[in-house]
N, C-alpha and C positions, 0 to 999 in steps of 0.2 A: 199721741205719738205721730199720727198722720200730719198734724200741724207742724210738729218740730222737724219732720224729715226734710222738706224743701230748703229752709234756711240753713240747716246743718250741712246738707250736701253742697249747697252753693258756696257756703263759707269754706268748706274743705277744698272745693275746686279752685276758688280764688287763691287760697293760701298756697296750695300746691303750685299754681302757676307763678306766684310771686317767689317762692323759695327756689323753684326750678328755672326761673327766668324764661318762662314759656311764651308762646305766641300771644297770650292775652296781655302780657306785660308790654310787648312792643306796641300793640294796639292801644293800650292804656296811655303810653307815653305820647303817641301821636295825638290822641284825644286831648290830653292835657295841654299840649302845645297849642292846639286850636282854641282851647277854652280860657287859658290863663290871660287875664287882663287886670293886673292889680290896680285897685282904686279904693277910695274911702268907703264906698257902699259895700263892696265885697268884704272889706275888713270888718265893718259893723255887723254884717250878716254872720260872718264867721264867729263873732263874739257870742252869738246865741248858744254856741256849744261850750262856752266857758263854764267851769264849775261855779264860779261866782255869780253867774246869771241863771243857769238852769237848775242847780240844786236848791236855791231858795224858793223857786217856783214849786218844786216838788215838796219841799218842807211845808209850805203854806197849805198845799192840797192835803198832805198827810195829817196836818194838825186839824183841818176841818173834818176830814173823815173820822179821825179819832173822837173829836168833840161830838159829831153827829151820832156816831155809834153809841157812845156812852150816854148821851142825852136821851136817846130813844130806848135805852135798855137792851141793846143788842148783845147777845151772848158772844163772848170772845171778840168784843169790839176792837180790841187791841191788835188782832191778827192782821188785818189789811195794812195798817200803817207800819207795823213791824216788818211785814213781808216786803213792803215798798222800800224800807230802809235797807234791808238785806239785798234786795235786787240791785239797788244803786251801788251798794258796797262791792258787789261782784264786778262792776265795770273796771275799776283799776286793778282788781285782783286778777282779772283775765287779760286785760289789754297790756299791762306792763310786761309780763313774761312773753307774750306774743311779739311785742315790739323787739325785745331783746333777742328772741330766737330768729325772727325773720330778718332783722338787721337791714331793712330796706332804706336806701338813701332817699332824701327829699327831692323835690323838683328844683329846677334851676332858679326858681324865684325865691328860694330860701337859702340861708347859709349852708355850706356843706356839713352834713351830719347824717346819722342813720337812726333807725328806730321810728319810722313813720307809718309802719303797717301793724295793725289797723289804726284808724283814726280815733284817738281817744275823745276828741271834741264831738265827733259824730255820735259815738256810742253814748256819751254823756247826754247829748240832746235827745236821742231816741229813747233812752231809758227814763230820763227825768220827765220829759214832757209826756211820753207814752204812759208811764206808770201813773202820773197824776191824772191823766185822762181815763185810764181803765178803772181807777178806784173812785173817781167822781161820777162816772156815768150812771151807776146804779142808784145814785142819790138824786138824780135829776128826773123830774116827771115829764117835762116838756120834750117832745121829740125834736122840736126845732132847736132847743137849747143844746140837747145832746149832739145833734148834727153840727151845730156851730162849734161846739167844743172839739169835736173830731177834726173839723176843718182847721181850727186854730192850731191844734197839735201838729197836723200835717204841714201847715204853712211854716211853723217854727222849725220843724225838722228839715223841711225842704230848703228853707232859707239858710240855715246853718250849713247844710251840705253844699249848696250852691256857692256860698261865700267861701268855704274852705277850698273848693276846687278853683273858683274864679281868681281868688287871691294867690293861689299857688301854694297854699300851706300843705295841701295833700294831693296825691294822685287820685283820680276817680275810683280806682280799685280799692284804695284805702277806705274811702267813704262807703262804697258798696259792701265791703266786708263788714263794716261796722253796722250797716243796716241789718245784715243777717245776724250778727252777734246780738244786737239789740232786740231783734224779733224773737230770738230764742229765749232771752231773759224775760221778755214781756209775756210770751206764751206760758212760760213757767209760772210767772206771777199770777196770770189769769187762771191757770189750772188750779193752783193752790187755793186762791181765794174762792173760786166758784165751787170747788169740791167741798170746802169748809162750809160754805153757805148752804149747799144741798144737804149736808149732814145735819146742820142746825134745823133746817126746815122739816126734815124727816124725823127728828128726835123729839125731845121733850119741849114743851112750850117755854117761852122766855120767862124770866123771873118776874116780869111785869105783866104777864098774861094770866088772867084768872077767869073763873066762870062769870058769865054775864048776868 
């Protein structure tokens, strides 16, 4: 719960400011005007948050995690991939009603419309790349490889976030709010999988484990 507190509180603060058109919104708009420079590079980076790009990456990771768990005879090997699928499914389930409720207009760089808060592309990138990383890390023995995977995940999320703001697809607060939302979902995924793993290690031996 201590881990969940900061992102939940920060998300609540940002959402309150957006709905109430508070001082953070004015600062957000000034920051956006300073950052927006639409170009091809920012558009390509923003595409890292597309469902068609991020979700297949997660699907490949989940398939490997499932295969590895079953091949090694892990009890409830199906739980991590199923938890990953459910975590990803929560993104549109949460983002869509928030967009409708906040009804925030887009930046001057996009056609007039509403429903830009929070950023669905950012949430997709955070959860897809983040969940893939969280579930693959326990399977990697090399500290260097684990560190490289975390850096790659961070680079993908940062690249998508930067591209969305630079291209003008989203205000910076839209992106920041989705970082918080994604963090909450990933913490929930980590807690579920880690607690299940601890219960297995404290319980009966695996069906492939016998006397030596």
